[in-house]
RODRENTOR-437795 format. One record per residue (C-alpha): residue number from 1; y, z, x. Coordinates in Angstrom, 2 decimals. Each point is the difference from the previous one (the first is absolute). Example, Ala and Ser with C-alpha at 12.3 -4.5 7.8 and 13.67 -1.06 7.14 Angstrom:
2
 num      yy      zz      xx
   1   -4.50    7.80   12.30
   2    3.44   -0.66    1.37
END
This chain:
118
 num      yy      zz      xx
   1  -10.01   19.13   11.16
   2    1.43   -3.44   -0.82
   3    2.18    0.92   -2.95
   4    2.80   -2.54   -0.55
   5   -1.00   -2.08    3.01
   6   -0.81   -3.20   -1.95
   7    0.48   -3.25    1.86
   8   -0.91   -3.49   -1.06
   9   -2.83   -1.01    2.32
  10    0.33   -3.75   -0.67
  11   -3.48   -0.69    1.38
  12    1.05   -0.17    3.65
  13    0.02    2.25    3.05
  14    2.81    2.57    0.33
  15    1.80   -1.90    2.75
  16   -0.18   -3.23   -2.02
  17    1.31    1.85   -3.05
  18    3.00    1.36    1.93
  19    0.82   -3.47    1.35
  20   -0.39   -1.57   -3.44
  21    2.31    2.52   -1.64
  22    2.63   -0.53    2.70
  23   -0.16   -3.77   -0.36
  24    0.08    0.03   -3.80
  25    2.92    2.46   -0.05
  26    2.03   -2.11    2.43
  27   -0.76   -3.14   -2.07
  28    1.22    1.71   -3.18
  29    3.19    0.99    1.80
  30    0.52   -3.48    1.48
  31   -0.76   -2.05   -3.12
  32    0.83    2.42   -2.81
  33   -3.22   -0.81   -1.86
  34   -3.56   -0.82    1.03
  35   -3.19   -0.89   -1.86
  36   -3.00    2.09    1.01
  37   -2.94    1.82   -1.53
  38    0.74    2.83   -2.38
  39   -1.61    2.60    2.25
  40    2.03   -1.08    3.02
  41    3.18    0.05   -2.05
  42   -0.75    3.54   -1.14
  43   -0.75    0.99    3.61
  44    3.29   -1.26    1.43
  45    2.30    1.12   -2.81
  46    0.44    3.61    1.22
  47    0.49   -1.21    3.57
  48    2.80   -2.38   -0.99
  49    1.61    2.61   -2.27
  50    0.18    2.53    2.83
  51    1.44   -2.59    2.39
  52    2.76   -0.92   -2.47
  53    0.80    3.68   -0.47
  54    0.40    0.38    3.77
  55    2.16   -3.12    0.19
  56    2.57    1.38   -2.44
  57    1.39    2.13    2.84
  58    0.68   -2.25    3.01
  59   -0.52    2.14    3.10
  60   -1.67   -0.72    3.31
  61   -2.69    2.57   -0.77
  62   -0.82   -1.64   -3.34
  63   -0.07   -3.46    1.61
  64   -2.48    1.28    2.59
  65   -2.18    1.59   -2.68
  66   -0.08   -3.23   -2.02
  67   -0.69   -2.09    3.11
  68   -2.89    2.31    0.82
  69   -1.49   -0.71   -3.44
  70    0.67   -3.77   -0.06
  71    0.16   -1.18    3.63
  72    2.19   -2.95   -1.08
  73    3.65   -0.11    1.10
  74    1.05   -2.66   -2.53
  75   -1.44    1.95   -2.93
  76    1.66    3.21    1.20
  77    3.36   -1.77    0.32
  78   -0.27   -1.53   -3.48
  79   -1.05    3.33   -1.44
  80    3.03    1.83    1.36
  81    2.61   -2.74   -0.50
  82   -1.00   -1.37   -3.43
  83   -2.51    2.14   -1.87
  84    1.23    3.48    0.95
  85    3.57   -0.53   -1.28
  86   -1.33   -1.85   -3.06
  87   -2.09    2.99   -1.12
  88    2.49    2.68    1.12
  89    0.60    1.30   -3.54
  90   -3.61   -0.35   -1.19
  91   -2.30    3.03    0.16
  92   -3.39   -1.57    0.63
  93   -1.88   -2.75   -1.78
  94    1.10   -2.78    2.34
  95   -3.09   -2.17   -0.45
  96   -2.11   -1.15   -2.90
  97   -3.47   -1.44   -0.32
  98   -0.45   -2.87   -2.44
  99   -3.63   -0.77   -0.80
 100   -1.05   -3.61   -0.37
 101   -2.20   -1.12   -2.87
 102   -2.19   -2.24    2.15
 103   -2.36    1.31    2.66
 104   -0.57   -1.46    3.46
 105   -2.35   -2.97   -0.03
 106   -2.29    0.97    2.87
 107   -0.95    3.58   -0.80
 108    1.60    0.60   -3.44
 109    2.28    2.68    1.45
 110    2.93    1.21   -2.10
 111    3.29   -1.38    1.31
 112    3.54    1.35   -0.23
 113    3.54   -0.49    1.22
 114    1.79    2.84    1.73
 115    3.76   -0.41    0.01
 116    3.24    1.92    0.26
 117    1.78    0.77   -3.26
 118    3.38   -1.63   -0.49
END
């Protein structure tokens, strides 16, 4: 049975989806906010939330777990040095999705910003 196994398929192969989620998550961590489609933003939100939760406790084991998920040393370093201490007292809800009123020109896809809360 597949109960509670929902994943956003994003219209690509599974390996492409994994790579896309890693890249989008590291871009959110590096830049603080990115503009993407609404579905992609919803797909990467739980990934980024779990990574920030791991980064609140700076241990070698947690750094290795986050690196395994992101595969980007600069993003891991920023996560543990800046974002982890920033959200130390916050219990979840580190990111927000802000929908845009206009759609993408080419395929009329709904667009959104995903950003860290301040």
